[in-house]
N, C-alpha and C positions, 0 to 999 in steps of 0.2 A: 503494499497500500505505499504513493506517493504520501509525502509529510506537507501539513498545510504550509500554504506562502509564509515566508521566513522576512525578518527586515531587509535580506539583500535584497527583494522586489520592489523596496521604497527608494533606491536609489536615485531614480530621477527626478521625482520628488526633492531630495534632500540636495544633490549635487547641482544641479538646475535649474530648479525653481522657487523653490523658496528663498534660497540666498541671493537671490533680487528683488523680492520684495511680493512675489506673487502667493498665493492659497495655492494649496496642491491636496488633492484628496490620491486613495489608492483603492480601489473598487478591483474586486476578482470577480468572474464569471466559469462556469463549466457549461462547457459545448455537450451537446449531445452523445459523443463519444469519446467525452472523457477528460476533454487537455484542459487546464485550468488557467485560463487567460488573465495578466493583467494589464488591468487600466489604468490611466492616468488622468484626472478629472483638474484643470485650471478654472474654478466658478466665478472667477471676479478679475481684473487686471489689479493695476497698483493703484488705481485711484476709483472703487468701485463704486456706482453712482446709481447703481441700474439694479431692484431686484433680484434674485436669483428667477423666481419663477415669472418674469419677462423677458428671460435671456431664451437667446435662440440658439439650441445648440449646435455646434461641429465637431462632427469626427475625424479625424485623421488618420490615415491607413499610410505606414513605411512602406520602402518599398524592399525591394531585394536586397539580401545579404544586409539588411540593417534592421533596426529597431523603432521604436517610439522615439529615439531619445533623438531620431534625426531632423526632428521637427523642432528642437532646442538646444541645438549646438552652436549658432552663432547669437549674435549679442541680441536682447530683446527687443530692439530695433531693426534687425533685420531675421529675425524668427517667426515661422509663421504660426506659430503655437502662442506666442508671447501676443504677437502683434494684434490675432483676435480678440485675445482678451481685454487687450487694452481697447479694441473698439467696442465693447461690451456685449462678447459671444463666449457663452460657455462654453469651451473646450476640452473635448473627451479625446485623450490619444488612445490609440489601441496598437500591443503587441503580438502578435501573431505566433502561435502555437512553434515552440523550437527556439527561438529568441530567448533574451537572456532573460527576461523580466515573466516568459513564461514559460519556463521548462515543467512546470508541473503536470501530473496529471493524478486521478483515482489510482488508478492499480499498476503505472507501468513507470519506471525511471526512464530518464534520459541513454542510459548504458545500457536497454535494450533493444535489438534491432526494430520490435514493434512498434517502441516509440514513434519512430522514422516511417512507418511504411504507411506514408499519404501525399497527396501531391496538390497541386496548385487546386484543384476542383476541393478539395475539403475546404480547405481556408474558406470558399467560398459558403460550400452549403452548409459548413459548420459554425467557423469563426466567426466570420461576418455577420451573419443569420444570430447569435447568439449573444456580439458586440451591439447589431443592433436595438436589439428587444431589452436588452440590458439600459440602453443610452434613451431609449422608448421610454420605460418606466421608472426611470430615476426621472426625469425631465416633466414629467406629468404631460403625457403623451404628445409632445410637440413636434412639428415639422422640425425635420431634420436635417441639417448639410452634410454634407460629406464629401470630403479633399481627398482623392488618391495620389500617389505619387509612385512611379515604374512599379512595381506586383499591386499595389493600393488601387491605380487603374484597371489592372486586369482584374481584380477582385468585384470592382465597383460595378464592369461590364461584364462580370459571368463571363469572362473570355479567358484563354489558355494560350501561352507562349510554350512552342513546343521544345521539349530539352531530353526528348525521349533518349537521345544517343548517351549523355554524360549520365543521366538516371541510372540507365541498364547495368554500366561500364560499374558504376560504384557498386550495385548490386551485388555483381559477379565476384567483386572484389570483398564482397563484405563490409563494405564502410556505407552508412547509413547514414551520419550526422556527414554535411558538407563545410567542413571548420578552413577557411580559406588561409588559415594559418597552420594548419595542423601538416603533421609530419607526413601524412600517407596521403594527401591531398598533393603536398610538396611532390613526390617523388610521381604523382599521377600527373601533374601538370608539366612535370620538366620530361614525361616520356611522351604527352604530347606535343612540346615545343620541338622537338625532333622527328616528329613528319613531316615527310613533303608536304609542302604549300600552306603548313599552318604558322601567321606570323604572331610571334608571343608580346608583342608590343599591343599586336589590339588581338589580344587572344579573346575576348569576349565576342568578337564575330564569329569567333570556330563553335560556337555553343550556342548563339541566336538564330541561327537561319532556320524561317519558314521555309520548308521544304514543299509544300501540298498547296499552300494558298488558302488554306481554309483554317478555323479554330476550332479546336475539339478538344472533347474531354482527354482524359491522358491516354494516351496507344501503348498498350503493354509490349507489343512489340511482334504478337502472333497470334492466329487467327482465333486460337482456343481460349487464351487467356481472356481478348477482347470479348470473345461469345460468352463467359464465363462470367464475367461483370458487368455486361452491357446488354446481353441478349443479341448481339450481333457483330459480325466480324471486324469489325469497323468503329472508331470509336465515336461516339454521337459528339455531332454537330452544335457547335454554342450560333444560335442564329440572332445575328446583330441588328437584323432589318426587323425582328422583335420586340426592340428597343421600343418605348411607347412613345409617341410622335409628339406629345408634349409635354416630356420630362424634360425641365432644365439642364443642359449641360454645357460646362464650359472646357472646353479642350486647349491645353497651351503643347506643343511639340518646338521641338528642338534642333536645328539643320546638322550639331553636331552632336548628335545622340547616337550612338554606334548600339544600342540596347532595344531603343524603341524609334525605329529606322525611319526616316521622312516616308519611304515605300509603305512599310505599315499601316499606317497615320490613315495614309491617302487610301490606303484602301479600307479603313476603318469607316471613313468618313463617305464614302460613295455607298457604304452600307446603309448612313443615314442617311441617305439623299432625299428622303420624302421628312423628313426631320423637321418640325415648325419653325421656321428660320428665326421667328422671334425669341423659341427657347432654347436656339444653340450658337452659341459662340465661340470660334475658331481660333485662336493666335498664334502665329510665327515667331518665332527669335531662331535667327541663323546662324548665330554666333554661340547658343545655346549647349552646353552637353548634356548626360544625362542628368548630374549629381548638380546641376547649376538652377533647378528648380527650387532646392531646397539649402544649397548653400551659398548661391552665390549670393554679392554684397549689393547686389542690385537686383535681385529678385522683389524686391520689395516694392520699386516701382513699374519695374517690368510684368510682373507675374500678380503678385498678392493685390493690389490696389485694382486692377482690372476686376479680380478674381469677387473682394468685398463689392466692390460697383453692383456686378451681376447677381451676390446674392441680395441685396437690396432692392435689385428687381424682381426676385422671386421670392 
């Protein structure tokens, strides 16, 4: 049986929030498949004037290889978590399973291979659903704004970025947690870098190629496994055209982003061609790379100000 969350789960609040004069709350929610997720809440800015009951909640979902602290890494004037709190929003910051603040499970330990037996589909079906429900219940069933970066965008759109080859390599090597600083991972990446045609100065590209032009659930790599899990020999596709046409969507992408490349975003936009134009805002920043949307010192002006203006319209 996994232990209850300990004081180490409070690292985000203690080290990144309260030190700047913000109030911070620690919340935990258990998913239907047993993962215990940590959620940080910043209910007020440094000069709170609006009662909590009147504040609009915003849920921030981090990207791949990151956790919720990504929204708080810069100064209060440059980090979206602080900026939203100071603008009068009720800020909630999620931490997906397997990240530093969400390593607990009702029965499993991170040392168990079974703990890591999930894909990004489970993050959508279980983590996001449980987090939404928790925030909705604790904020008086108010309308909720959602902000996702990288993985968070995929989760929000219930989509899937194909990563079958890397995952299956890990499975057969007996490696279940991907730790970029781990010894096993270092050996694997070194071997990959020796392969012809692989540029290790741009290794992310080797892992993020979309080979079929579709957005599907996890592909187990053979018809038998797919049939067992999905009842069909190919994984089901997520239909982006089924996103409600009146759902407010604010999408921003960068010209130097090699993880969410321009071609992929344009593919998504084609799927959204019938979307209500008054509900869809699209921004393009030609010099922005993947992490700039949460790390750049000018993201406040180029990304966050337009985002908050969009919130106020919807």
